Every structure is written in structure tokens, then in C-alpha cells.
VEXFIDREN-371687 format. One record per residue: z, x, y of N, C-alpha, C, O in turn; residue in three letters. Coordinates in steps of 0.2 Angstrom, whole numbers, padded with zeros to 4 digits, always signed. Each point is the difference from the previous one (the first is absolute). Layout:
BEGIN
ZXYZXYZXYZXYALA;...
This chain:
BEGIN
-0170+0253+0122-0007+0000-0003+0000+0004-0006+0002+0006+0000UNK;-0003-0009-0006+0000+0003-0007-0005+0004+0000-0004+0001+0005UNK;+0003+0003-0011-0005+0004-0001-0006-0003-0002-0005+0003+0002UNK;+0005-0009-0005-0006-0004-0002-0003-0002+0007-0006+0000+0000UNK;+0009-0002+0005-0002-0002+0006-0003+0006+0004-0005+0000+0004UNK;+0008+0006-0005-0003+0006+0003-0008+0001-0003-0005+0001+0004UNK;+0004+0000-0011-0005+0001-0003-0005-0005+0002-0006+0002+0000UNK;+0008-0008+0001-0005-0006+0002-0002+0001+0007-0006-0001+0001UNK;+0010+0003+0003-0003+0002+0007-0003+0006+0001-0004+0000+0004UNK;+0005+0005-0009-0003+0006+0001-0008-0002-0003-0005+0002+0003UNK;+0004-0006-0008-0006-0002-0003-0004-0003+0005-0006+0001+0001UNK;+0009-0006+0003-0004-0004+0006-0002+0005+0005-0006+0000+0003UNK;+0010+0005-0002-0002+0004+0005-0006+0005-0002-0004+0002+0005UNK;+0004+0000-0011-0005+0004-0003-0006-0004-0001-0005+0003+0002UNK;+0005-0009-0004-0005-0004-0001-0004-0002+0006-0006+0000+0000UNK;+0010-0001+0005-0004-0002+0007-0003+0006+0003-0004-0001+0005UNK;+0005+0007-0007-0003+0006+0002+0003+0002+0006-0003+0004+0004UNK;+0009-0006-0002+0003+0002+0005+0001+0008+0000+0002+0003-0005UNK;-0003+0000+0011-0001+0007+0001+0007+0003+0002+0003-0003+0004UNK;-0001+0008-0008+0006+0004+0003-0002+0006+0003+0002+0006-0002UNK;-0006-0007+0007-0004+0007+0003+0006+0003+0004+0000+0006+0002UNK;+0005-0009+0000+0005+0003+0004+0005+0006-0003+0003+0004+0004UNK;-0004-0004-0012+0003+0005-0002-0001+0007+0003-0006+0001+0002UNK;+0010+0004-0003-0002+0006+0002-0005+0003-0004+0001-0001-0006UNK;-0005+0006+0007-0005+0003-0004+0004+0004-0006+0005+0003+0001UNK;-0008-0004-0007+0002+0004-0005+0006-0003-0005+0002+0002-0005UNK;+0000-0008+0008+0006-0003-0002-0002-0005-0006-0006-0001+0000UNK;+0010+0000-0004+0000-0006-0005+0006-0003-0002+0005+0003+0001UNK;-0005-0008-0005+0006-0004-0002+0002+0004-0007-0004+0004-0003UNK;+0011-0005+0002+0003+0003-0006-0003-0005-0006-0002-0006+0000UNK;+0001+0009-0006-0003-0003-0005+0004-0006-0003-0002-0005-0001UNK;+0009+0007+0001+0005-0004-0002+0003-0006+0004+0003-0004-0002UNK;-0006+0004+0009+0003-0004+0005-0005-0004+0004-0003+0003+0004UNK;+0003-0010-0006-0005-0003+0004+0001-0001+0007+0006-0001+0001UNK;-0012+0002+0003+0001-0001+0007+0001-0007+0002-0003-0005-0002UNK;+0007+0004+0006+0002-0007+0004-0006-0001+0004-0002+0004+0005UNK;-0001-0011-0005-0005-0001+0003+0000+0000+0008+0004-0002+0004UNK;-0009+0005-0001+0001+0001+0008+0003+0007+0002+0000+0002+0006UNK;+0003+0001-0011+0003+0006+0001-0005+0006+0002-0006+0000-0003UNK;+0008+0005+0007-0004+0006+0001+0003+0006-0001+0006+0001+0003UNK;-0009+0004-0006+0003+0007-0001+0000+0004+0007-0005+0002+0002UNK;+0011+0000+0001+0000+0003+0006+0002+0008+0000+0000+0003+0004UNK;+0003-0002-0011+0002+0008-0001-0001+0000-0008+0001-0004-0004UNK;-0003+0010+0003-0002+0002-0008+0001+0007-0001-0003+0004+0005UNK;+0006-0002-0010+0000+0007-0003+0001+0001-0007+0004-0004-0003UNK;-0008+0008+0000-0001+0002-0007+0000+0007-0001-0004+0004+0002UNK;+0010-0002-0006+0000+0008-0002+0002+0000-0006+0003-0004-0003UNK;-0005+0009+0000+0000+0002-0007+0007+0002-0003+0001-0001-0006UNK;+0002+0004+0011+0007+0002-0001+0006+0000+0005-0001+0003+0005UNK;+0005-0007-0006+0005-0002+0005+0007-0001-0003+0001-0004-0006UNK;+0004+0006+0009+0007-0001-0002+0002-0006+0005-0001+0000+0006UNK;+0004-0006-0010+0003-0004+0004+0007-0003-0002+0000-0001-0006UNK;+0005+0000+0010+0007-0003-0002+0000-0007+0003-0001-0001+0006UNK;+0001-0003-0011+0001-0008+0002+0007-0002+0000+0003+0002-0005UNK;+0000-0005+0009+0007-0002+0002+0001-0006-0006-0004-0004-0001UNK;+0009+0004-0002+0003-0005-0004+0007-0003+0004+0005-0002-0004UNK;-0006+0001+0011+0007-0002+0003-0003+0000+0007-0005+0003+0002UNK;+0010-0007+0002-0001+0001+0008+0000+0007+0003+0004+0004-0003UNK;-0007-0003+0008-0001+0006+0003+0005+0001+0005+0001-0004+0005UNK;+0002+0009-0005+0004+0002+0006+0000+0007+0002-0002+0004-0004UNK;+0003-0001+0011-0001+0006+0001+0008+0002+0002+0003-0004+0003UNK;+0000+0009-0007+0006+0002+0002-0001+0008+0000-0002+0003-0004UNK;+0005-0001+0010+0001+0007+0001-0007+0003+0000-0001+0006-0001UNK;-0004-0010+0003-0007+0002+0001-0003+0000-0006-0006+0002+0000UNK;+0008-0004-0006-0003-0001-0007-0001-0007-0002+0005-0004+0002UNK;-0010+0003-0005-0001-0006-0003+0005-0001-0006+0001+0004-0004UNK;+0002-0010+0004+0004-0002-0005-0002-0007-0004-0002-0005+0004UNK;+0002+0005-0011-0001-0007-0003+0003+0001-0007-0001+0005-0004UNK;+0003-0011+0002+0003+0000-0007-0003+0004-0006+0003+0005-0003UNK;-0009-0007+0002-0004+0005-0005-0007+0000+0002-0002-0003+0006UNK;-0002+0007-0009-0006+0001+0001-0005+0002-0007+0002+0003-0005UNK;-0008-0005+0007-0005+0002-0006-0005+0006+0003-0003-0001+0005UNK;+0003+0007-0008-0004+0005+0002-0005+0001-0004+0001+0001-0006UNK;-0007-0001+0008-0006+0000-0004-0006+0003+0003+0000+0000+0007UNK;-0004+0004-0011-0005+0005+0002-0006-0001-0004-0001-0001-0006UNK;-0004+0000+0010-0007-0001-0003-0006-0002+0005+0000+0002+0006UNK;-0004-0006-0008-0006-0002+0004+0002-0007+0005+0002-0005-0003UNK;-0003+0006+0009+0004-0005+0004-0007-0004+0003-0005+0003+0002UNK;+0005-0009-0001-0004-0004+0004+0005-0005+0004+0004-0003-0002UNK;-0006+0005+0009+0005-0005+0005-0005-0004+0005-0004+0003+0004UNK;+0006-0008-0003-0004-0004+0004+0004-0006+0004+0005-0003-0002UNK;-0008+0002+0008+0004-0005+0005-0004-0006+0002-0006+0002+0002UNK;+0008-0008-0004-0005-0006+0001+0003-0003+0007+0006-0001+0001UNK;-0010+0000+0004+0002-0005+0005-0002-0007-0001-0006-0002-0002UNK;+0012-0002+0002-0002-0008-0003-0002-0004+0005+0001+0002+0006UNK;-0004-0007-0009-0002-0006+0005+0005-0003+0003+0005-0002-0003UNK;-0006+0000+0010+0005-0003+0004+0002-0006-0002+0005-0003+0002UNK;-0009-0001-0008+0002-0006-0003+0006+0000-0004+0003-0005-0001UNK;-0001+0011-0002+0004+0001-0005+0006+0005+0001-0001+0005+0004UNK;+0007-0006-0006+0005+0004+0003+0000+0005-0006-0003+0000-0005UNK;+0007+0006+0008+0000+0006-0005+0005-0002-0007-0001+0003-0005UNK;+0005-0007+0006+0005-0003-0006-0005-0003-0004+0000+0003-0006UNK;-0004-0007+0008-0004-0004-0004-0005+0005-0005-0001-0002-0005UNK;-0002+0007+0008-0005+0004-0002+0005+0005-0005-0002+0001-0006UNK;+0007+0002+0008+0005+0003-0004+0001-0003-0007+0000+0003-0005UNK;+0001-0010+0006+0003-0003-0006-0006-0002-0005+0001+0000-0006UNK;-0007-0001+0009-0006+0000-0004-0001+0007-0004-0002+0000-0006UNK;+0002+0005+0010-0001+0006-0003+0005+0002-0006-0002+0003-0006UNK;+0009-0005+0007+0004+0002-0005-0001-0005-0005+0002+0002-0006UNK;-0004-0008+0006-0001-0005-0005-0006+0002-0004+0000+0000-0006UNK;-0005+0002+0010-0006+0004-0004+0001+0004-0005-0003+0000-0006UNK;+0008+0005+0008+0001+0006-0003+0005-0002-0007-0001+0002-0005UNK;+0005-0007+0006+0005-0002-0005-0005-0003-0005+0001+0001-0006UNK;-0006-0005+0008-0004-0003-0004-0004+0004-0005-0003-0001-0006UNK;+0003+0008+0009-0003+0005-0004+0006+0004-0005-0002+0006-0003UNK;+0008-0009+0003+0005+0002-0004+0003+0007+0004+0004+0004-0003UNK;-0006-0003+0009+0004+0006+0004+0007-0001+0000+0002-0006+0002UNK;+0003+0011-0004+0007+0000+0001+0004+0001+0007-0001+0006+0002UNK;+0004-0011+0000+0002+0002+0007+0007+0005-0001+0004-0002-0004UNK;-0004+0007+0008+0005+0005+0000+0005-0001+0006+0006+0000-0001UNK;-0009-0002+0007+0003-0001+0005-0003-0005+0005-0006+0001+0001UNK;+0011-0006+0002-0004-0005+0005+0006-0001+0004+0006-0001-0002UNK;-0009+0002+0009+0005-0002+0005-0004-0004+0006-0006+0000+0000UNK;+0010-0004+0005-0004-0004+0005+0005+0001+0005+0006+0000-0001UNK;-0010+0000+0007+0004+0000+0007+0004+0006+0001-0001+0005-0002UNK;+0007-0007+0005+0005+0005+0002+0003+0004-0006+0002+0006+0001UNK;-0002-0009-0007+0003+0003-0005-0005+0007-0003+0002+0003-0004UNK;-0007-0003+0007-0004+0006-0001+0002+0006+0003-0002+0006-0002UNK;+0005-0007+0008+0002+0005+0005-0005+0000+0006-0003-0005+0002UNK;+0002+0011+0001-0004+0001+0006-0007+0001-0001-0002+0004-0003UNK;-0002-0009+0005-0007-0001+0000-0003+0007+0002-0005+0003-0003UNK;+0008-0001+0009-0003+0008+0003+0001+0004-0006-0005+0004-0002UNK;+0010-0004-0002+0000+0005-0005-0005+0000-0005-0002+0005-0003UNK;+0001-0012+0000-0005-0002-0005-0007+0003+0003-0004+0003-0003UNK;+0003-0005+0009-0007+0002+0003-0001+0007+0001-0005+0003-0002UNK;+0010+0000+0004-0001+0008+0002+0002+0006-0005-0003+0005-0001UNK;+0008-0008-0003+0004+0005-0004-0003-0001-0007-0001+0004-0004UNK;+0000-0011+0002-0002+0000-0008-0008+0000+0000-0003+0004-0004UNK;-0001-0008+0008-0007+0000+0000-0003+0003+0005-0006+0001+0000UNK;+0009+0002+0005-0004+0005+0005-0005-0005+0004-0006+0002+0000UNK;+0007-0008+0002-0005-0004+0003+0004-0005+0005+0003-0005-0001UNK;-0005+0008+0007+0005-0004+0006-0003-0007+0000+0004-0005+0003UNK;-0010+0004-0004-0003-0008+0000+0006-0004-0004+0000-0006+0002UNK;+0003+0008-0007+0005-0004-0003+0007-0001+0003+0005-0002-0004UNK;-0004+0004+0010+0007-0001+0003+0000-0007+0004-0005-0002+0003UNK;+0009-0002-0005+0001-0006+0003+0006-0003-0001+0005+0004-0001UNK;-0003-0010+0002+0007-0004-0001+0003+0001-0006-0002-0001-0005UNK;+0008+0004+0005+0004+0001-0006+0000-0007-0005+0000-0001-0006UNK;+0000-0005+0011+0001-0006-0003-0006-0002-0004+0000-0005-0004UNK;-0006+0008+0006-0007-0003-0002-0002+0005-0006-0007+0001+0000UNK;+0010+0003-0004-0003+0005-0004+0002-0002-0008+0004-0005-0001UNK;-0008+0008-0004+0002-0001-0006-0003+0006-0004-0005+0003+0002UNK;+0008-0002-0008-0002+0007-0004+0001-0002-0007+0005-0003-0002UNK;-0010+0005-0001+0002+0000-0007-0004+0006-0004-0006+0001+0000UNK;+0010+0002-0004-0003+0005-0005+0000-0002-0007+0006-0002-0003UNK;-0012+0002+0000-0001-0002-0007-0003+0006-0005-0004+0004+0002UNK;+0005-0005-0008-0004+0004-0005-0005-0004-0003+0002-0005-0003UNK;-0007+0008+0002-0006-0005-0003+0001+0000-0007+0003+0005-0003UNK;-0006-0010-0001+0000-0002-0006-0004+0005-0004-0005+0003+0002UNK;+0006-0002-0009-0005+0004-0004-0007-0003+0000-0001-0006+0001UNK;-0004+0011+0000+0001+0007-0002+0000+0004+0007-0001+0006+0000UNK;+0004-0009+0006+0000+0004+0005+0008+0001+0002+0002+0000+0006UNK;+0002+0000-0011+0007+0000+0000+0003+0007+0004+0006+0000+0001UNK;-0010+0004+0000+0002+0006+0004-0002+0000+0007-0001+0005+0004UNK;-0001-0011-0001-0002-0001+0006+0005-0004+0004+0002-0005-0003UNK;+0000+0006+0009+0003-0005+0004-0004-0001+0006-0004+0003+0002UNK;+0006-0010+0000-0002-0004+0006+0005-0001+0005+0005-0003-0002UNK;-0006+0005+0008+0005-0003+0005-0004-0004+0005-0005+0002+0002UNK;+0008-0007+0000-0002-0005+0005+0005-0001+0006+0006-0001-0002UNK;-0008+0002+0008+0004-0001+0006-0004-0004+0005-0005+0002+0003UNK;+0008-0008-0001-0003-0005+0005+0005+0001+0006+0006+0001+0000UNK;-0009-0003+0007+0003+0001+0006-0004-0005+0005-0006-0001+0000UNK;+0011-0001+0005-0004-0004+0004+0002+0004+0007+0006+0001+0000UNK;-0010+0001+0004+0002+0005+0006+0001-0005+0006-0001-0006-0001UNK;+0004+0009+0006+0002-0003+0005-0006-0005+0004+0002-0004+0004UNK;-0009+0007-0005-0004-0004+0003-0003-0005-0005-0006-0003+0001UNK;+0010+0001-0006-0001-0005-0005-0007+0002-0005-0002-0004-0004UNK;+0000+0010+0005-0005+0001-0006+0004+0002-0006+0006+0003+0000UNK;-0009-0004-0006+0003+0000-0006-0003+0005-0004-0006+0001+0000UNK;+0009+0003-0004-0003+0005-0005+0003+0000-0007+0006-0001-0001UNK;-0010+0003-0004+0002+0001-0007-0003+0007-0001-0006+0002+0000UNK;+0011+0002-0002-0001+0007-0002+0001+0001-0008+0004-0003-0003UNK;-0009+0006+0001+0000+0001-0008-0001+0006-0002-0005+0003+0001UNK;+0009+0000-0006+0000+0008-0002+0000-0001-0008+0005-0002-0004UNK;-0011+0005+0001+0000+0001-0007+0000+0007-0002-0004+0004+0002UNK;+0009-0001-0006+0001+0006-0003+0000+0000-0006+0004-0002-0004UNK;-0010+0006+0001+0000+0001-0008+0003+0007-0001-0002+0005+0002UNK;+0008-0006-0006+0004+0007-0001-0005+0005-0004-0004-0002-0004UNK;+0006+0009+0004-0004+0005-0003+0004+0000-0007-0003+0003-0004UNK;+0008-0005+0003+0004+0002-0006+0004-0008-0001+0001-0004+0005UNK;+0000+0002-0013+0004-0007-0001+0006-0001+0004+0004+0005+0001UNK;-0004-0010+0002+0006-0002+0004+0006-0002-0006-0001-0003-0005UNK;+0007+0005+0007+0006-0002-0004+0001-0007+0002-0004-0003+0003UNK;+0009+0001-0007+0003-0007+0001+0002-0001+0007+0004+0005+0002UNK;-0005-0009+0001+0002-0002+0007+0004-0007+0000-0003-0005-0001UNK;+0009+0005+0002+0003-0007+0000-0001-0004+0006-0001+0004+0005UNK;+0000-0010-0004+0001-0004+0007+0007+0000+0002+0004+0002-0003UNK;-0003-0004+0010+0006+0000+0003+0003-0007-0002-0004-0005+0000UNK;+0010+0004-0001+0004-0006-0001-0003-0006+0005-0001-0005-0002UNK;+0001+0007+0008-0002-0005+0005-0007-0003-0001-0002-0006+0001UNK;-0003+0011-0003-0006-0002-0001-0001-0004-0006-0004-0005+0001UNK;+0007+0006-0006+0000-0004-0006+0003-0008+0003-0003-0005-0002UNK;+0007+0005+0006+0003-0007+0001-0004-0003+0005-0001-0006-0001UNK;-0002+0009+0005-0005-0002+0005-0007-0003-0004-0002-0006+0001UNK;+0001+0010-0006-0006-0002-0004+0001-0006-0004-0004-0004-0002UNK;+0010+0003-0001+0003-0005-0004+0000-0007+0005-0003-0005-0002UNK;+0006+0006+0008+0001-0006+0004-0007-0002+0003-0001-0006+0002UNK;-0003+0011-0001-0007-0002+0003-0004-0004-0005-0003-0005+0001UNK;+0002+0008-0007-0004-0003-0006+0004-0005-0004-0004-0004-0003UNK;+0010+0005+0003+0003-0005-0005+0001+0004-0006+0004-0004-0004UNK;-0006+0010+0002+0000+0003-0006-0001+0007+0000-0004+0003+0005UNK;+0006+0001-0010-0001+0007-0001-0003+0001-0007+0003-0002-0005UNK;-0009+0005+0005-0003+0002-0007+0001+0007+0000-0002+0003+0004UNK;+0005-0001-0010+0002+0007-0001-0003+0001-0008+0004-0001-0005UNK;-0011+0001+0004-0002+0001-0006+0002+0006-0005-0001+0000-0006UNK;+0002+0005+0011+0002+0006-0004+0007+0001-0002+0002+0004-0004UNK;+0002-0009+0006+0008+0000-0001+0001-0004-0007+0003-0005+0000UNK;-0005+0007-0006+0001-0003-0005+0007+0000-0003+0002-0005-0002UNK;+0002+0010+0003+0007+0000-0001+0004+0002+0005-0002+0005+0004UNK;+0007-0007-0004+0006+0003+0006+0000+0008+0000+0001+0003-0005UNK;-0002-0001+0011+0001+0007+0000+0007+0001+0006+0001-0005+0003UNK;+0002+0011-0004+0005+0000+0006-0002+0000+0007+0003-0004+0004UNK;-0009+0008-0003-0002+0000+0007-0003-0007+0003+0002-0002+0006UNK;-0005-0002-0010-0003-0006+0002+0006-0006-0001+0000-0005+0004UNK;+0005+0007-0008+0005-0005+0000+0005+0000+0006+0002-0005+0003UNK;-0001+0011-0001+0003+0002+0006-0003-0003+0007+0003-0002+0005UNK;-0010+0004-0005-0004-0003+0006+0000-0007+0000+0002-0003+0005UNK;-0003-0001-0010-0001-0007-0001+0007-0003+0003-0001-0005+0004UNK;+0006+0007-0007+0007-0002+0002+0001+0001+0007+0002-0005+0003UNK;-0004+0011+0000+0001+0001+0007-0004-0005+0004+0002-0001+0006UNK;-0008-0001-0008-0004-0004+0003+0003-0007+0001+0000-0004+0005UNK;+0002+0001-0012+0002-0007+0000+0007+0000+0003+0002-0006+0001UNK;+0002+0011+0000+0006-0001+0003+0000+0001+0008+0005-0002+0004UNK;-0011+0003-0002+0000+0000+0007+0000-0008+0003+0001-0002+0006UNK;-0003-0002-0010+0000-0007+0001+0004-0004-0006-0003-0002-0005UNK;+0010+0001+0007+0003-0003-0007-0001-0007-0001+0003-0003-0005UNK;-0007+0000+0010-0002-0008-0001-0005+0000-0005-0002-0005-0002UNK;-0001+0010+0002-0007-0001-0004+0001+0000-0008+0003+0004-0003UNK;-0006-0009+0000+0000-0001-0007-0008+0000-0003-0005-0002+0003UNK;+0006+0006-0009-0007+0002-0001-0001-0001-0009+0005-0001-0004UNK;-0011+0001+0002-0002-0002-0008-0003+0007-0002-0004+0002+0003UNK;+0007+0001-0008-0002+0005-0004-0005-0001-0006+0003-0003-0005UNK;-0009+0005+0005-0005-0001-0005-0003+0006-0002+0000+0005+0003UNK;-0001-0005-0010-0003+0005-0004+0004+0001-0006+0006-0003-0001UNK;-0008+0008-0004+0002+0000-0007+0007+0003+0000+0004-0001-0005UNK;-0002+0005+0011+0006+0004+0000+0004-0004+0006+0004+0003+0003UNK;-0005-0010-0002+0003-0003+0006+0007+0000-0001+0004+0002+0004UNK;+0000-0004-0010+0006+0000-0001+0004+0006+0001+0006+0000+0002UNK;-0010+0006-0005+0003+0006+0002+0000+0002+0007+0005+0004+0002UNK;-0010-0006+0001+0000+0002+0008+0007-0004+0003+0004+0003+0004UNK;-0003-0009-0006+0005-0005+0003+0006+0004-0002+0003+0001+0005UNK;-0001+0001-0010+0007+0003-0002+0000+0007+0004+0005+0002+0002UNK;-0011+0001-0001+0000+0006+0004+0002-0001+0007+0005+0003+0003UNK;-0008-0008+0000+0001-0002+0007+0007-0002+0001+0003+0001+0005UNK;+0000-0005-0010+0006-0002+0001+0005+0006+0000+0005+0001+0004UNK;-0006+0004-0009+0004+0006+0000+0000+0004+0007+0005+0004+0001UNK;-0011-0005+0003+0000+0003+0006+0003-0005+0006-0002+0000+0006UNK;+0006-0005-0009+0003-0005+0005-0004-0005+0004+0003-0003+0004UNK;-0009+0002-0007-0003-0007+0002+0003-0006-0004+0000+0000-0006UNK;+0002-0005+0010+0003-0005-0003-0004-0003-0005-0006-0001+0001UNK;+0009-0001-0007-0003-0003-0006-0003-0007+0002-0006-0002-0002UNK;+0009-0002+0006-0002-0006+0002-0007+0000+0004-0004-0005+0000UNK;+0003+0010+0004-0007+0001+0003-0006+0002-0004-0005+0000+0002UNK;+0007+0002-0009-0006+0002-0004-0001-0005-0007+0003+0000-0005UNK;-0009-0003+0006-0002-0004-0006-0005+0003-0004-0002+0005+0002UNK;+0000-0007-0008-0005+0003-0004-0006-0005+0000+0000-0006+0001UNK;-0005+0009-0001-0007-0004+0000-0004+0002-0005+0002+0000-0006UNK;-0009+0000+0006-0005+0000-0004+0001+0008-0004-0001+0005+0003UNK;+0002-0005-0010+0001+0006-0003-0007+0003-0002+0000+0006-0002UNK;-0006-0009+0004-0006+0002-0002-0003+0004+0006-0006+0003-0001UNK;+0009-0003+0007-0003+0003+0006+0000+0008-0002+0005+0003-0002UNK;-0010+0000+0005+0000+0008-0001+0004+0003+0005+0000-0001+0005UNK;+0003+0007-0009+0005+0004+0004+0005-0004+0003+0004-0003-0005UNK;-0002+0002+0011+0005-0004+0003-0002-0004+0006-0002+0003+0005UNK;+0003-0008-0005-0002-0005+0006+0006-0003+0002+0003-0003-0004UNK;-0001+0003+0011+0005-0002+0003-0002-0006+0006-0003+0001+0005UNK;+0006-0006-0006-0003-0006+0003+0006-0004+0004+0005+0000-0002UNK;-0006-0001+0009+0005-0004+0003+0001-0007-0003-0005-0003-0002UNK;+0011+0001+0002+0002-0007-0002+0001-0004+0007+0004+0002+0004UNK;-0007-0007-0004+0000-0004+0007+0006-0005-0001+0001-0004+0005UNK;
């Protein structure tokens, strides 16, 4: 379900006057994230100052300590809520709609995993989010961490969906507005590849010219699937192509597209 259908359904629910009285007292939706129709808030927390560590990799516990490839550490105002989802829709469907709604607002994906590649659901529920309700099947989970677009570029949003053994499904959302400006946070290679395969393209409006960090990142992403052929669009598309070839992406996999596109746009060639 795309973001337009989300908004359409949401409007229909509101227009009909459907009550959301089951929400716990004092709770409310996030300003940036539309509520999926029929969902109800079952947990809510809002604090003026909180330090959070959001993983950018699968969670493992080794020698009693949490381990993951990378992390984003943020401190600031936190709003956290959990929706119980309607039985007529799967957690995966609602998670996808939420992610697409945020990407429609130009939020930048920093990490995205699904199923067992995320690690243990028990660790996500208890160690990351501190909410035992979110413990369920490792196969039925999904997580995405994203950075909001300007003028809220110093805020991050974490989404986690899960289906429990009793088949109840939940979507957990955390919005943290940092006290200080966030430094550049690069996505993981696997996240960019998943995004590229899911939507068919990557839009990188800030990447006007090749940089060492982004060239290395994109090359690692593309080389995770050596069968993928893409088109590079933008004013510096040819420079990006040469930079990626220098990073051992085969030239035959890279074609040049529209030079008038803003920044860099990478599209999958069918």
C-alpha cells in the first residue's frame, strides 16, 4: 500500500467520525507520521531529554554485551508510541506504508532490515526499545531508521513492526529531536541496495559531485549484487560513473541517464 492510499484511507476514517477512543489517555500521534486506519495507541512516552542509541546493524548479544555493526547516538526530546494494528492488515503492510509515507516526505533511510537479518526480536523489544510488547517472531519483524528532511534534519525516526505469537501485530515509532546538529550519517550499503531494489531508484539530491565516502558506499552497495545494471542521472553523472568504475563496479553495469536531474539519481535498468 503506497503513501497516497494511506492518506486516502486516513481521510475516510476521519471523515466518518470513527472514534479512536481505545488510545491510552494522554497519547497522540506523531506530527510527521500518519496513523494507519484502525490502529490504536497502546503505549506512549514523551520526555524532554533522553539519550538513545539506534542500531545500524543486526543485534547480537556476545559475552553479555549488545553488538551491532554501527549505531547512531542521539540525545534530545523523545516521543515514543506503539500502535496495535487492525487484524485485517499485516505488520509488514503497515510498516511498508509508514516507510513509504516518510520517504514521500524526503526522509533519508539510514538502516533498514527485515526478518531474521535484524537479529533477535527479544533484544529489539527489551534492550533497544524497552517494551516487552514488541517481542515476537524473528521472521515477522522489520526495522528502519531514518533522518527527517529539512528543516527537521536533526531529528531521527525509528520504526519497528512485529507480529507476536498470538498473531497480534504492532508498529512502534520513536521520534527524537536532537539537542545539537547531527553530523552526516551514512546509510549502510545493504540499506541502499534494498531501497534501490524496492523502489527501482535512489534519489540523492545532496550528492551533486562524487565524494570519496559516497563513492565507496555506492560501490559497496552495487557490488553486493553483481547482476544489477543501473542508469546514473544528474549533472555529474559521468564523473560518478568514472568514480564507481575506479571502485571496481563493472563499466557494463553503468549507463548514463538524464543530465538535468538534480544531484544524483540511480535507476535500475530492467
